[in-house]
N, C-alpha and C positions, 0 to 999 in steps of 0.2 A: 346166174346160181346164187340161189339164197346165201345169206351172212348164214354165220354162225350163231345162237345164241345162246347158247353154253356161257354160265361166268365161269371163270379163271377157280382152278380148287387153292380155299384156304391150305395159309403155309402150314406144315406139320406142325404139329405140338406136342412137347414131349416132358416128360417127371420125371426128374430125382431128386433122389435121398443123398446127399452129403455130408463127412465125417472128417471134418480137417483135425488135423495135429502140426502139433508143433509149439513154437510160440506167438500164440492166439489168440488168450484174453490177457483185458488188463492194455489192449494197444487197437482198442475201436475198431475191432475187427465188424463186431456184427452190426455197426451202425456203420461203417465203409463198403458192408457187403448188401444190408440194404440203402445203401443211394444208389449204388451200383444196380442192385436191379431195379428198381423205379425205374432208370434212366433207362435202362433196356423193355422195359417192361412185362418185366417178369414176376408174375406172382408168386404165395409161397411166404416161407417163415426161416428165421436163424436162432440158435441159443444155441448157449455155453453147457455146455456136460461137468459134472465136477471131477472128473476125471483128468481135464482141460485143455480135452479138446471142444472144437465146433461144428455145431450141428444142424444140416438144413436142410430145407425139401422148398423147390423149383420147379414152378412150372411158365411153360410157353409156349413161343415160335422155338422152333430146335434151333434156329439159326442165334438166339438170344438167347437161349439156355447156357449155349455153346459156349460162347463170348461170356459167359457171366462165369463158366468152370472154370476158363482161359485164365479170370480175374483169384476166380480165388486160389491156387497156386502159388501168386503171388503175397493178396491182399494187400491191406494197406504198408507207408511204410516205412512203420514199426515192427512191424509181424516176421514170424521168420517162419514159410510154411514148410513142416519134413514132409506130408500126407496130401491124400486127396483122394480120399476112397467114396467113388463115383456106387453106388445102385440104384437098382429100381426101386419104386418107394414100396413102404409093404405095406400090403393089401391095405382099406377101410382112409389109405392118407386124407386130409383133408388142404387144399391151396389155399381157398379164400380166393378176395377178390383181388386183393393190393397183396404187396410184402409187409411185412411187420417182424420185428425185433420181441423177441418170450422171452421167457425167465428162465433162470438155471433151472435144469434138473440133472 
């Protein structure tokens, strides 16, 4: 009987758009999210919004993105997260090849 030469399929990847509300600015949320994303090998970006929320676009293996979403619900020690809205990304959203902190919009 011949051995199978099929390679295992790659882990599925997903992209999610996040809007985090609560006390999430001025507490190092962006910095800590970027650190956690890099640790998990997730690419994308995070930025503050002028309405006081934090916005992020994250892309990577499904299990890693889910771990980052779990982290996003509590954030760094000084944050007080009230909500995390997770949606599919807007059409044409680019994630890049690393995780970056962006300027406030």
